[in-house]
C-alpha positions in Angstrom: -12.7 -10.4 4.2 -10.9 -10.1 7.6 -9.5 -6.6 8.0 -5.8 -6.5 8.3 -5.2 -10.1 7.2 -3.1 -10.9 4.1 -5.2 -12.9 1.7 -4.2 -16.3 0.3 -3.2 -15.6 -3.3 -4.9 -17.4 -6.1 -1.6 -18.1 -7.9 2.2 -18.0 -7.3 4.9 -17.5 -9.8 7.8 -20.0 -9.4 11.3 -19.6 -11.0 12.5 -23.1 -12.0 16.1 -22.5 -11.0 18.4 -20.4 -8.9 17.4 -16.7 -8.6 20.0 -15.3 -11.0 19.9 -18.4 -13.3 18.2 -18.4 -16.7 15.2 -20.6 -16.3 11.5 -20.6 -17.0 8.9 -19.1 -14.7 5.6 -20.9 -14.1 2.5 -19.4 -12.6 0.4 -22.1 -10.9 -2.6 -22.1 -8.5 -1.3 -21.5 -4.9 -3.1 -24.6 -3.6 -1.4 -26.8 -6.3 2.0 -25.3 -5.5 1.6 -26.3 -1.8 0.5 -29.8 -2.8 3.6 -30.1 -5.0 6.0 -28.8 -2.4 4.5 -31.0 0.3 4.7 -34.1 -1.9 8.3 -33.2 -2.7 9.4 -32.8 0.9 7.1 -35.0 3.1 6.7 -38.7 3.2 3.0 -39.7 3.0 3.6 -42.4 5.6 4.4 -39.9 8.3 1.9 -39.3 11.1 -0.8 -36.9 10.1 0.2 -34.4 12.9 3.7 -34.2 11.4 2.4 -33.8 7.9 0.1 -31.0 8.9 2.8 -29.1 10.9 5.1 -29.3 7.9 2.5 -28.1 5.5 1.8 -25.1 7.8 5.5 -24.2 7.5 5.5 -24.5 3.7 2.4 -22.3 3.3 3.8 -19.7 5.7 7.2 -19.7 4.0 5.7 -19.2 0.6 3.4 -16.4 1.8 6.3 -14.6 3.5 8.1 -14.6 0.2 5.0 -13.1 -1.5 4.1 -10.5 1.0 7.6 -9.2 1.6 8.1 -9.2 -2.2 11.4 -10.8 -1.4 12.4 -11.3 -5.0 10.4 -8.6 -6.7 12.2 -6.0 -4.6 15.4 -7.3 -6.1 14.2 -6.8 -9.7 13.0 -10.3 -10.4 9.7 -11.1 -11.9 8.8 -14.1 -9.8 7.6 -14.8 -6.2 9.8 -17.8 -5.2 12.4 -20.3 -6.7 12.2 -24.1 -6.7 15.7 -24.4 -5.4 16.1 -25.7 -1.8 19.4 -23.7 -1.4 17.1 -20.6 -1.5 13.5 -21.7 -1.0 11.6 -25.0 -1.1 11.4 -27.8 -3.6 8.9 -27.6 -6.4 9.1 -30.3 -9.1 7.1 -29.5 -12.2 4.7 -32.3 -13.1 5.4 -34.5 -10.2 2.9 -37.0 -8.7 0.8 -35.7 -5.7 0.1 -38.0 -2.8 -3.6 -38.5 -2.1 -3.5 -38.0 1.7 -1.3 -34.9 1.3 -3.6 -33.5 -1.3 -6.6 -34.0 1.1 -4.8 -32.3 4.0 -3.7 -29.3 1.8 -7.3 -28.9 0.7 -8.2 -28.6 4.4 -5.5 -26.1 5.6 -4.2 -24.3 2.5 -6.1 -21.1 3.7 -4.1 -21.0 7.0 -0.7 -19.8 7.9 1.6 -19.2 10.9 2.0 -15.7 12.3 3.8 -14.2 15.3 1.5 -12.7 17.9 0.9 -9.0 17.2 2.2 -9.4 13.6 0.5 -9.5 10.3 2.9 -10.8 7.6 3.0 -14.7 7.5 5.9 -16.0 9.6 9.2 -16.9 7.8 8.9 -20.6 8.9 12.4 -21.8 8.2 12.7 -25.6 8.2 15.1 -28.4 7.2 15.1 -32.2 7.2 17.0 -32.4 10.5 19.4 -35.2 9.3 21.5 -34.1 6.3 20.8 -30.5 7.0 20.0 -28.8 10.3 18.8 -25.2 11.1 17.3 -23.1 13.8 13.7 -23.8 12.5 11.6 -26.9 12.3 13.3 -30.3 11.9 11.1 -32.4 9.6 12.2 -35.7 11.0 12.1 -34.2 14.5 8.4 -33.3 13.9 7.8 -37.0 13.1 9.3 -38.0 16.5 7.1 -35.4 18.2 4.0 -36.5 16.4 4.7 -40.1 17.4 5.0 -38.9 21.0 1.5 -37.4 20.8 2.1 -33.8 19.9 -0.6 -32.1 17.9 0.4 -29.8 14.9 0.2 -26.6 16.9 2.4 -28.0 19.7 4.9 -29.2 17.2 5.1 -25.7 15.7 5.4 -24.1 19.2 8.2 -26.6 20.0 10.3 -25.2 17.2 9.2 -21.6 16.8 8.2 -20.7 20.4 5.0 -19.9 22.2 4.4 -16.5 20.5 2.9 -17.9 17.3 -0.6 -18.3 16.2 -2.3 -20.0 13.2 -4.6 -17.8 11.2 -7.3 -20.0 9.7 -10.0 -19.6 7.0 -8.2 -16.7 5.4 -9.9 -15.4 2.2 -8.5 -16.2 -1.2 -8.0 -13.4 -3.7 -5.8 -11.7 -6.2 -2.6 -10.2 -4.7 -1.4 -7.0 -6.5 2.1 -5.6 -6.5 2.5 -3.1 -3.7 3.6 -0.2 -6.0 0.5 2.1 -6.3 0.9 2.5 -10.0 2.0 6.2 -10.1 4.9 8.2 -8.6 4.5 9.7 -5.2 5.9 13.2 -4.7 5.5 16.4 -2.8 1.7 16.9 -2.3 0.7 13.2 -2.8 -1.5 11.6 -0.2 -2.9 8.3 0.8 -2.0 5.0 2.5 1.0 4.5 0.2 2.5 7.7 1.4 2.0 6.6 5.0 3.7 3.3 4.2 6.9 4.9 2.8 7.1 7.2 5.9 6.9 4.2 8.2 9.6 2.5 6.2 11.9 5.5 6.0 11.7 6.1 9.8 12.6 2.4 10.4 15.4 2.4 7.9 17.0 5.6 9.5 17.8 3.5 12.6 20.3 1.7 10.5 21.1 4.7 8.3 21.0 7.8 10.6 21.8 10.2 7.8 18.2 9.9 6.7 16.3 12.7 8.5 13.4 11.7 10.8 9.9 12.2 9.6 8.0 13.6 12.6 4.4 13.5 11.2 3.5 10.0 10.3 0.2 11.0 8.5 -0.7 10.2 4.9 0.7 13.4 3.4 3.9 13.6 1.3 5.3 16.7 2.8 8.7 18.5 2.8 10.1 16.2 5.6 9.2 13.2 3.5 10.8 14.7 0.4 14.0 15.4 2.3 14.1 11.8 3.7 13.5 10.3 0.3 16.3 12.4 -1.3 18.8 11.3 1.4 17.7 7.6 1.0 18.2 7.9 -2.8 21.7 9.4 -2.3 22.7 6.6 0.1 21.5 3.9 -2.3 22.8 5.5 -5.6 19.4 6.5 -7.0 18.6 9.8 -8.7 18.0 12.1 -5.7 14.8 13.8 -7.0 12.7 13.2 -4.0 10.1 11.3 -6.1 9.1 7.7 -5.2 8.8 6.1 -8.6 8.8 2.3 -9.1 12.6 2.0 -8.7 12.7 3.9 -5.4 9.6 2.2 -4.1 11.0 -1.3 -4.5 14.5 -0.2 -3.2 12.7 1.1 -0.1 10.9 -2.3 0.2 14.2 -4.2 -0.3 16.1 -2.2 2.4 13.1 -2.2 4.8 12.9 -6.0 4.5 16.6 -6.2 5.1 16.7 -4.1 8.3 13.6 -5.8 9.7 15.0 -9.2 8.7 11.6 -10.2 7.4 13.2 -13.0 5.4 14.8 -14.6 8.4 13.6 -16.7 11.3 14.3 -14.1 14.0 12.7 -11.1 12.4 11.1 -8.0 13.8 7.4 -8.4 13.7 5.5 -6.6 11.0 2.4 -5.2 12.5 -1.1 -4.7 10.9 -0.3 -1.0 10.5 2.8 -1.9 8.4 1.2 -4.4 6.1 1.0 -3.0 2.6 -2.5 -1.7 1.9 -4.8 -2.7 -0.9 -4.8 0.0 -3.5 -6.6 2.9 -1.9 -8.2 4.3 -5.1 -10.2 1.2 -5.9 -13.6 2.8 -5.6 -17.0 1.7 -6.7 -20.7 2.1 -5.9 -21.1 2.0 -2.1 -17.7 3.5 -1.4 -17.5 6.6 0.8 -15.0 8.9 2.4 -12.3 11.4 1.4 -11.1 9.4 -1.6 -14.6 9.6 -3.1 -14.7 13.3 -2.4 -11.5 13.8 -4.3 -12.6 12.0 -7.4 -16.0 13.7 -7.3 -14.3 17.1 -7.2 -12.0 16.3 -10.1 -14.9 15.0 -12.2 -17.1 18.0 -11.3 -14.4 20.4 -12.5 -13.8 18.4 -15.7 -17.6 18.3 -16.2 -17.7 22.1 -16.0 -15.6 22.3 -19.1 -16.7 19.1 -20.8 -20.5 18.5 -21.3 -20.0 14.8 -21.9 -19.3 14.3 -18.2 -22.5 14.8 -16.1 -22.7 17.1 -13.2 -22.3 15.5 -9.7 -22.2 16.7 -6.1 -19.2 16.4 -4.0 -20.8 14.5 -1.1 -18.3 11.7 -0.4 -20.7 8.9 -1.4 -20.1 6.8 -4.5 -23.6 6.5 -5.8 -25.1 6.0 -9.3 -24.5 9.6 -10.4 -20.8 9.3 -9.5 -20.6 6.0 -11.3 -22.2 7.6 -14.4 -19.6 10.4 -14.4 -16.8 7.8 -14.1 -18.3 5.8 -17.0 -18.5 8.9 -19.1 -14.8 9.7 -18.3 -13.8 6.1 -19.0 -15.7 6.0 -22.3 -14.0 9.2 -23.5 -10.5 8.2 -22.6 -10.6 4.6 -23.8 -11.0 2.6 -20.6 -13.5 -0.3 -20.0 -16.7 1.6 -18.9 -17.3 -0.4 -15.8 -17.9 2.6 -13.4 -15.2 1.3 -11.1 -12.3 3.7 -10.3 -9.1 1.6 -10.2 -5.5 2.6 -10.5 -5.5 3.2 -14.3 -8.7 5.3 -14.3 -7.5 7.2 -11.2 -4.1 8.1 -12.8 -5.8 9.2 -16.1 -8.4 11.3 -14.2 -5.7 13.0 -12.1 -3.5 13.6 -15.2 -6.4 15.0 -17.2 -7.3 17.4 -14.3 -3.7 18.6 -14.0 -3.4 19.1 -17.7 -6.7 21.2 -17.6 -5.8 23.5 -14.8 -2.3 24.0 -16.1 -3.7 25.1 -19.5 -6.2 27.6 -18.1 -5.3 31.3 -18.6 -5.3 33.4 -15.4 -8.1 35.6 -16.7 -10.6 32.8 -16.7 -11.0 33.2 -12.9 -12.0 36.8 -13.2 -10.9 37.7 -9.7 -12.3 34.5 -8.1 -10.3 31.8 -6.4 -8.3 29.4 -8.6 -9.2 25.8 -8.9 -7.6 23.2 -6.6 -4.0 22.8 -7.7 -4.3 19.0 -7.7 -2.0 18.1 -4.8 -1.9 18.4 -1.0 -0.5 21.7 0.4 1.2 21.2 3.8 3.7 22.6 6.2 7.0 23.6 4.7 5.8 24.0 1.1 6.8 27.2 -0.7 5.2 28.2 -4.1 2.6 30.3 -5.8 -0.2 28.0 -4.8 0.6 28.6 -1.1 0.7 32.3 -1.9 -2.9 32.1 -3.3 -4.0 30.1 -0.3 -2.6 32.7 2.1 -4.3 35.5 0.1 -7.7 33.8 0.4 -7.2 33.1 4.1 -6.2 36.7 4.7 -9.3 38.1 3.0 -11.5 35.6 4.9 -10.0 36.8 8.1 -11.0 40.4 7.3 -14.7 39.3 7.2 -15.0 36.5 9.8 -13.9 37.2 13.4 -13.0 33.5 14.0 -10.6 33.3 11.1 -6.8 33.8 11.5 -5.1 36.4 9.3 -1.7 35.3 7.8 1.1 36.9 6.0 1.1 36.3 2.2 4.7 35.0 1.8 4.2 31.9 -0.3 5.7 29.8 2.5 3.4 27.3 4.3 4.6 28.2 7.8 3.2 27.4 11.3 0.9 30.4 11.2 -0.7 29.2 7.9 -1.0 25.7 9.4 -2.8 27.1 12.4 -5.0 29.3 10.2 -6.0 26.2 8.1 -6.8 24.2 11.2 -8.9 27.0 12.6 -10.9 27.3 9.4 -11.4 23.5 9.3 -12.6 23.4 12.9 -15.0 26.4 12.4 -16.5 24.9 9.3 -17.0 21.4 10.6 -14.1 19.7 8.8 -11.5 17.4 10.1 -8.6 19.4 11.6 -5.5 18.3 9.7 -3.8 21.5 8.8 -3.4 20.1 5.3 -5.2 21.6 2.3 -6.7 18.9 0.1 -9.5 19.3 -2.4 -12.3 19.6 0.2 -10.5 22.3 2.3 -9.5 24.2 -0.8 -13.1 24.2 -2.1 -14.3 25.4 1.3 -11.7 28.2 1.4 -12.4 29.1 -2.2 -16.2 29.2 -1.7 -15.8 31.6 1.3 -13.4 33.8 -0.6 -15.6 33.9 -3.6 -18.7 34.8 -1.5 -16.7 37.8 -0.1 -15.3 39.2 -3.3 -18.3 38.6 -5.6 -21.2 37.3 -3.5 -21.5 34.1 -5.5 -19.8 30.7 -5.8 -17.5 29.8 -8.6 
């Protein structure tokens, strides 16, 4: 699959009426939808160049609705309507013209995109006679085709020179953008980075929202403050947690300020395109996400003999898959060894329930287990206090380490101390304490106080 390219969806859900009108939804193969729309709005006798140019606009229009989640961010359960006052015509059960069907088969996996952007272009169009618009004129495209214009030149005539056509885009299943679990202080991953980007853009229109200065993938204090202010402005419960309601309100407002559902929109770059779910891990996966789930499984396995021991090495091999299967079997999931959203959420919840139930005396003077979330600048609680205590003891024994005050507040000094430890022990310098950094700090601390690892 091409990295950064939206895929062509296998299906699209069409509402057979106006958005707020009671009507059936139908889910149909995307290619069949385009054939229907094209046969409903294009004459099969038109020149082929005009037919192709029009089909490119219809594909791109539909994909823009899907990838901006235009209707789903408003609380609807469909991707597009069949009403031309809002979208494009889809007539259930209509006849499909043979030549149009053949052309759609050839180009259904292509779409229009602005240069430097990622989301399919909102290719507004109208018939050019009874209705006119700033986009493509369907009858005008016929005149251009008869004058010798090829499809790409027809599209450039109406939409400008800064467009491209992405071709041979893979087909696959398109998931809802919501990651499947609430994001809160201490969360991490691509979804957190996405909401930070959205909040910083929204604040240009709503300056009461505080700026988030660190656009990494950590849900920190700055992010929590920005989320709370956003929630206040848009009459949501200001708890600083991005659940499904806040997630889709963010998407809705972001789409609005970027004008993604309009012809003259701000470009949506590859960095802004919603990511595939970052916790879809399987054999062959590697990286920090794998290390996190390995750590959680290793801790659970220490207390539960049905989960086999594994190493925290960042590679999703057969042993990790076996541990995942054991967990899935115990908690009623299909034992496929693939860690998707449902298994990830259950794994994280099980780990959090475990560490919250452990009595303090179980540690016997050793470092506590990883608290289950990211510790970062601005946080204040007992977990930070534990972290600072470990860092302070480490600094008494290692000359390169930085001693910190044990205050419970993750200040700049703690941030610098964490970065120093990460650098000295060969880790990525983030200043954020995730499972790997916590494990490294805990191991050093345990070696000092007892001479052995926990």
